[in-house]
N, C-alpha and C positions, 0 to 999 in steps of 0.2 A: 687478549682482548678477544681477537678468535682468530683460527687453526682450518689449513686450508684442508679437506680432504679431500682427496683423489679416488677415486673407484677402488682401485688398488687398495687399500686401508681401509673402508667401509667394505669389502669380501672376505677380509683377512679376520676381522674385525665382529663382524656379521655373523646370527646364531639364524641360523633359517630352521623351520622348522615344519612339520607336515601340514598344521593348522592352519599358519601363515603366508603355508604358501598359497592353499584351499584360499579361494574366494568365496563367502558367501556372500545369498542375498541376503543386502539390508532395509531399515527401514527407514527413508524419507519423512520426516515427519515438513511439511511445510502449512499446517496450517496456520491460519493467523487468529487464532480463538477470537473471531469478534464472528458475532452472526451477518449473513448475506446482505439484512436488509440494512446496515449499521452505514455501508460502503455501499446500495440502489441508496445512500439517503444523503452520504455527503459528496457521491456523487450527483446529484438529483441539485446539491445545494452548487455545487460549481458550475456545474449546467446553466444553474440560474442566476447565476453571479455574471458571468457569460453572453447571458442574453439579455437581462440586465441594459449589460452597459453596449453594447451591439445592437439594440434597439431604442436606447439612449441616444446614441450617434452614431442615426443610420444615415449611409452618405456606401453612393457606389466604391468608393474605395475602402471603403473599411469591410471588403469582402470579401480579397482573399487574408488581408488578417483575423476577419472572423471566424474563417473556416481553419487557418491552421490554428487560432487556438484549438473552437473542436477538437481535433484530430488532433491535439497534443491531448487535454484532459481525457477523451478513450482513450487513450494508447497508456492512459496511468493508470487505467483501473481494467484495461484489458491487458498488459504483461501480468500482473500476478496474477486475473485469472488465470487464464495460463499458462504459469508456470505449478500453479497449484498441482496442473493435470500433469505436468511434465511424468513421461516414464521414471525413474524407476517407480509404477503405482501407487501414492500415497495413501495410503487403508483409513488415516485425518477421510473425515468431513468436515464439514461449517459445523457450528457450534449453534443449538439451535437457538431458540430467546427463551426460554423455557433456563436452559441449561445457564445460559446467560448469565438471568436473572436471577438462579440461584446462587451459583458461584464466586459470578463476578471474572475477576481476570488477572492473572498474576506477569509483575510487569521488575524490570528491573532493579525499584524502586520499591518495593512490594508490591501484597494482595492491592486493585482497588475494586471495588465496588463494581455493579452494574452501571450506576447512573454515574456516577465518578468516570470513569471509560469515556461513557456515551460519551459527555460533556467534553473529555479531551482530546476524545475521535470529532465532535461538529463542532469545536470554537471555531477552527480557523475556515472553514467553510463557511457558518454562520457570518462571521466578522468580514468577509470577501464581501458575504453578498448585500450587508448591508454599509456596506464601509459605497458597493456601487450604486447601493440606492439614492447616498447619501448626494452622492458625485452628482449623479442624472440628474435630482432635483435643487442641486442647487444651479447647477446648469441651463432648469429648462424658469427658473426662478430671472435668474442674469439675463436670459436672452428678453 
């Protein structure tokens, strides 16, 4: 099943070559292969959904939870943006709209066209915004 390997056993069996000993610089592709505008649209939809709920159920007690939600949404998009700019330098740049529309995107399930990928990326934020509008509307009618 599993065998415990000691340092001594590994050192005896290992073959170290000069090429393996040198750590050559390598490129890291941290590009998400989607245009920046798509990320901005997704962020705007999430902020819009949070804003609809915040304005629909405005109360002094909701200031802190609303602020926390805004910070979480901002970090949800800020952390990947920082990750793309990390060292080692990423030679890849964000995909342009023209290239995205022309080539689409390759996913683990196969090739997706630009339209299909856009729908897949934006479906959750649109549904969340629609749900928020529906909930606020129902609450306003019931009051």
